[in-house]
C-alpha positions in Angstrom: 116.6 13.6 207.6 117.7 14.5 204.0 120.2 11.9 202.5 123.6 12.6 204.1 127.2 11.2 202.7 129.2 9.8 205.5 133.1 9.4 204.6 134.7 7.0 207.0 138.4 6.7 207.4 138.5 2.9 208.1 142.3 3.2 209.4 141.5 5.9 212.1 142.0 4.5 215.5 142.0 1.0 214.2 139.5 -1.0 216.7 136.9 1.8 217.1 137.0 2.7 213.3 136.2 -1.1 213.0 133.2 -0.6 215.3 132.2 2.7 214.1 132.1 1.1 210.3 129.5 -1.8 211.8 127.3 1.1 213.3 127.5 3.9 210.4 126.7 1.1 207.9 123.3 0.9 209.6 122.8 4.7 210.0 119.3 5.7 208.5 119.3 8.5 205.9 123.0 8.3 204.9 125.0 6.9 202.5 128.5 5.4 203.6 132.0 5.7 201.6 135.3 4.5 202.9 138.7 5.8 202.2 141.4 3.9 200.6 143.9 6.1 200.1 145.1 10.0 201.3 143.1 12.4 199.1 140.0 10.0 198.9 138.1 12.1 201.3 139.0 15.4 199.6 137.7 13.8 196.1 134.6 12.4 197.8 133.5 15.6 199.3 134.1 17.4 196.0 131.9 14.9 194.1 129.6 15.4 196.9 129.0 19.0 196.5 128.5 18.3 192.4 125.8 15.7 193.6 123.6 18.1 195.7 124.2 16.5 198.9 123.3 18.9 201.7 125.3 17.5 204.3 128.7 15.6 204.2 130.0 13.7 207.6 133.6 13.1 208.3 133.9 9.8 210.3 137.3 9.9 211.3 139.8 12.2 213.2 141.3 15.7 212.3 143.1 14.9 209.4 140.1 13.4 207.5 138.2 16.4 208.6 140.8 18.7 207.0 140.6 16.6 203.7 136.8 17.1 203.3 137.0 20.6 204.6 139.3 21.6 201.5 136.7 19.6 199.3 133.8 21.6 200.7 135.5 24.8 200.7 133.5 27.4 198.8 130.1 25.4 199.0 127.1 25.7 201.4 127.4 21.9 202.0 127.6 21.4 206.0 130.0 19.5 207.7 129.0 16.9 210.0 131.3 15.0 212.2 131.4 11.6 214.1 134.9 11.3 216.0 136.5 8.2 215.6 139.9 9.1 214.9 143.2 9.1 217.0 143.0 13.0 217.5 139.8 14.5 217.6 140.3 18.2 218.7 138.1 19.7 216.1 134.9 17.7 217.4 135.9 18.9 221.1 136.0 22.5 219.9 132.7 22.2 218.4 131.5 20.3 221.7 130.3 17.1 219.6 129.9 14.2 221.6 132.2 11.4 221.7 129.6 8.7 221.6 128.6 7.9 218.2 124.9 7.7 218.6 124.8 11.0 220.3 127.3 12.6 217.8 124.6 11.1 214.9 121.7 12.5 216.9 123.8 16.2 216.5 124.0 15.6 212.9 120.1 14.5 212.5 119.1 17.7 214.3 120.5 19.7 211.5 121.6 22.6 213.7 124.5 24.5 211.6 126.6 27.7 212.5 129.0 29.3 210.3 132.9 29.6 211.3 136.0 30.8 210.0 138.1 29.0 207.4 142.1 29.8 207.7 144.4 29.0 205.2 148.1 27.9 205.0 149.4 28.9 201.5 146.6 26.9 199.4 145.5 24.6 202.0 142.4 25.4 204.4 142.5 24.4 207.9 139.8 24.6 210.7 141.7 24.3 214.0 145.3 24.5 214.2 148.6 25.0 212.1 152.1 24.3 213.4 155.4 25.4 212.0 158.9 23.6 213.5 158.5 21.3 216.2 154.8 20.5 216.0 155.0 19.8 212.0 158.0 17.9 212.6 156.5 15.6 215.0 153.7 14.9 212.8 155.9 14.1 209.9 158.0 11.7 212.3 154.9 9.9 213.5 153.9 7.0 211.3 150.1 6.0 210.8 151.4 2.4 212.2 153.1 4.4 215.2 150.0 6.2 215.8 147.6 3.0 215.9 149.8 1.3 218.4 150.6 4.2 220.6 148.1 6.8 220.1 148.4 10.4 221.3 151.3 9.1 223.1 153.3 8.2 219.6 153.4 12.3 219.5 155.1 12.7 222.9 157.5 9.9 221.8 158.4 11.6 218.6 158.6 15.2 220.2 161.2 14.2 223.0 163.3 12.8 219.9 162.8 15.9 217.9 163.5 17.9 220.5 167.3 16.7 220.7 167.9 18.5 217.6 168.9 22.3 217.0 165.8 23.9 216.3 165.4 25.9 213.0 165.2 30.0 213.3 161.6 31.3 212.3 160.7 34.8 211.3 157.3 35.9 212.2 155.6 39.0 210.5 152.2 40.1 210.7 150.9 43.7 210.2 152.3 45.3 213.1 155.3 43.0 214.5 158.2 40.9 213.5 159.3 38.3 215.8 161.7 35.2 215.6 161.4 32.1 217.4 162.0 28.1 217.4 158.5 27.1 216.8 155.0 28.4 215.8 151.6 27.4 216.4 148.5 29.2 214.8 144.9 28.6 216.0 141.6 29.0 214.9 140.1 27.6 217.6 141.0 27.2 221.3 142.0 23.6 221.5 145.4 21.9 220.9 146.1 18.0 221.1 142.6 17.3 222.8 140.6 19.4 225.3 143.8 21.6 226.3 143.1 25.4 226.0 146.1 26.8 224.1 144.5 30.0 222.5 142.7 31.5 225.7 141.4 34.3 223.4 140.6 32.5 220.2 137.0 32.2 218.9 136.5 30.1 216.0 134.0 32.7 214.2 136.0 35.9 215.1 137.8 36.6 211.9 141.3 36.2 213.5 144.1 33.8 213.6 145.8 33.4 217.3 149.3 33.1 217.0 151.7 31.8 219.5 155.7 32.0 219.0 158.0 29.8 221.2 161.3 31.2 221.2 163.5 28.3 222.7 163.3 24.5 222.4 165.7 22.9 224.9 164.3 20.4 226.9 163.9 22.7 230.1 162.2 25.1 228.0 159.8 22.7 226.6 159.1 21.7 230.2 158.3 25.2 231.1 156.0 25.7 228.2 154.1 22.6 229.0 153.6 23.6 232.8 152.9 27.0 231.8 150.0 25.5 229.4 148.8 23.4 232.2 148.5 26.3 234.3 147.1 28.7 231.8 150.1 31.0 232.2 152.1 30.4 229.2 151.2 33.3 227.4 153.0 35.5 230.4 156.2 33.7 229.8 158.9 36.2 228.6 160.0 33.9 225.8 156.6 33.3 224.6 154.5 36.0 222.2 150.9 35.7 221.9 149.1 37.9 219.2 145.8 37.7 217.1 146.1 38.8 213.4 144.4 38.3 210.3 147.4 37.3 208.5 150.9 36.1 209.3 154.0 35.2 207.2 156.3 32.7 208.5 159.7 31.9 206.9 163.1 30.6 207.6 166.3 30.0 205.8 166.2 26.1 206.4 163.9 23.5 205.3 161.2 23.6 207.6 157.7 21.6 207.2 154.3 22.7 208.3 151.1 21.1 209.4 147.6 21.7 209.3 145.0 19.8 211.4 147.7 17.4 212.1 148.4 16.6 208.5 151.7 17.8 206.6 150.9 20.7 204.2 154.3 21.6 202.8 157.5 23.7 203.6 158.2 27.2 204.7 157.5 30.0 203.5 153.8 30.0 204.5 151.3 32.6 204.5 148.7 31.9 207.0 145.4 33.9 206.8 141.7 33.9 207.4 139.6 33.2 204.0 137.0 35.4 203.1 135.1 31.9 202.9 133.2 30.9 205.7 132.2 26.7 206.7 128.8 25.6 207.7 129.2 23.0 210.4 126.9 20.9 212.3 126.7 21.6 216.0 124.9 20.7 219.1 121.7 23.0 219.5 122.3 25.4 222.5 120.1 25.2 225.3 117.5 27.6 225.5 117.8 30.8 227.1 116.6 30.8 230.9 113.4 33.2 231.3 114.1 35.9 233.8 
């Protein structure tokens, strides 16, 4: 195996990250850097491109992956993943094993595929973007809160934010203009774990999947969640689901946006599929059965 750079976020899911640090330090054929502050992973990834690394591994959650993706964008350096974060949605999307040794074995095999890179204004993302409730939850959930409560921390924040009056969002694509209370934009299928939110999404189909939720009361959220669990949320009368290469979201209020679980500015925002692709290390597909 050629030398690989592993970028570890030591604060990701604290106890697991500590154990991961012990294991990762001894992985053969790799050099390990730990991040100390926001932005470190992006800078390390950019430097890795300059130094000629062929693979950069994100050892952390979706936020760490997002930083590294923004450092690798435009290069031919492949992204590998060791899922040790609070949220590992992108790893689930790619079928990366949760077990660190098995995930490392995937990286060692070196099988890659090219996937779409999405953009929110000037920030790249690979899995999901959110406007309104989703981004407000991310904004309100501190790192300490996530360490103490894990994924439950997001539900607690969501319950608090749902009590507020939602913003009015205008969502515009090439063939429609709709309004809503919050918007989710997917590159892949999953949201918040192995929950299929965007049933038609493919991570390499050149399209974004857009969900516009028009209401935001407690009963509305309960209906949406119930629909998502049953796989019928796109059939609800106050939910719009469509695919597009580009969508613009604006509001006359101050509304945050998030990409891959990290705050990435405020509206207005243009979400689109980039002309650039990203190489990712994924499990080798099983051999086709002989007929």
